[in-house]
Structures are given as C-alpha cells and as structure tokens.
N, C-alpha and C positions, 0 to 999 in steps of 0.2 A: 699876510693878514693885515688889513689896514685898521679895522675896528674889531672889537670882540665878537660881533655877530656877523662879520663878513669873512668869507673864505675864498681864496683864489685856488681853485682846484687845478687849473691848467692854463698855461700861457706859453705857446710855442709857435715858431715859424716853420716847423717841419712836421709832417704827418706821414711817416712811412707806414707801410702795411704792418699790421700787428695788433696785439692786445696789450693794453697798458693799464696800470693801476696806480692810484695815488696812495699816499700814506693815510691811514685812518685818522679821522678827526674825532676826538672825544668830546661829545656834546655835554657830557655830565660836568665838565669844568666850567660851563657857562652858568652864571647865576639864574635861578628860576628856569629850570629845564625847558628848552625850547619846545614849542608845539607846532611850529610852522617852518617849513623850509622851501625857499624859492631858489631856482637855479636858472641861469641864463648862459646859453652857449652861443658864441658869436664866431662864425666861420667866414673868413675873408679869403676866397679862393682865387689863386692866380692861374693854376693849371692842374690837370690830372684829377684823380680821385673818382671813386665810384660811390662809396657810402662811408659814413662816419656815424657810429652809434655811441652816445654818451649815456651810460647807465649810472644812476645815482643809487647807491646801495646802503643798507643799514645792517647793523649787527646787534644782536641781543646777548651775545656771549663773548664780549670783549674781542671780537674779530676772528673767532674760530671759524664761524660760518657767516655768509653774507646773503642778503635777500634784496633783490631788485625792488626799488620803489618808484623808479622813474626811468623812462627810455626816451631820450631826445635824439631823433633821427635826422641826419642831414645827408644830402646827395651831392651831385657834382655842380653845385652852384653856391655862390655866397649866400648865406642866410643866417638869421638869428632866431633862435627858438627859446621859449621860456616854459618852465613847468613849475608847479608848486604842489606840495602835499601838506596836510594838516593832521596831526595825531589825534585831534579831538573829534574828527568825523568818524562815526562808528562804521564797522564793517557789516552792520545789519544782522548780527548773529552768525554770519558765515565765517569760515576760516579760509586762509589762502594757502596755496602750495608755493613755498618759496622757490624762486628761480635765481640763478646766478649767471647773468649775461644772456638771458633768454626771454625777458619781458618783451611783448609785442611792441613794434615801433610806435612812438608817440603815445605811450600809455603811462598811467600813473596808478599807484595803489595808495589810496587814502587810509588813514587811521593806523598806519604802521610807521613808527619812528623810534628806533632804539637809541642806545647811548652813544653809538659810534656811526659815522657815515664815511663813505669814500666814493671815489669815482672810478669806474671801470670803463675803458673806451676800446672799441674795436674799429680798426681802419682797414678798408679794402680799396685797392686801386692806387694807394699812395698819392698824397696831395702835395702840391706846392701851394701852401696856404698858411694863414695864421689862424689859430684857434685859441680862443680865450673862454674859459668856463668859470663863472663866479657863482657863489652861493651866499644866501643870506638867511639867517635863522632869527626867529622872534619868539 
C-alpha cells in the first residue's frame, strides 16, 4: 500500500491455472468510511492464457462470507480494464443474491460495499504474463 486509500491487490509475473485469493482488507480502518471503490487490472501478456477473471468481493460479516461486487474479465491478449462501484447508489428497493466467484463477466453491483474487500481471481489456460491489480477507495 503506497497511500492509505490505495491498495495493491496483485502484482505477479506468473499466472498459472487456478483460483487465488488475496488477504481481506478492512475498510473500516480508513477514516470516513469509503463510499467509492475503483479497481484497475492491467494484464501484459507474453504467451498462453485463455481467460483471467478478477472478482472484487465485499464482506459484511468480517470475512465469514463474500459477495462479488465486480468482475473484470480478460482474455488471451494484453489489456487493461477498470471498474468502479459506489455505495451511495441505491439498489432501487431490490435485493441481490450474493455470488462468490460467479458474477457475470464485466459486471458491477452498485450500492453494496461492506467493511472488508478482497480479490478473488480465476485463471484458465495459464499465462506467461504480468498482472497488476490496483484499487483506490474514496
């Protein structure tokens, strides 16, 4: 972490097949509980790979269960994708069914941001690539 509102979720030069999780980040320790979260995933591909999905998840029960709020989907090319969610956007009176690693590609759920966040990533095809995932809260 370089600043109190910046998080480095992932920075690696290898992406083998599998599912990976980062340690939970407690947003409650940041003064003035954040209401906005932006995430950038930057994949620089050298070879291989089929799909890489970066799920940003939130928890309302100190990490006992997780809920997808963002799915950034990358394929077998170098690309940079950005997503942002805001907790002050209302759900319009509707409820959501929480998913854990199942949110549709390139989707966001607005209005839902708990006290904890983490990254879940699934990789298929194994990449020779560098992936860096950064997050900023405000």
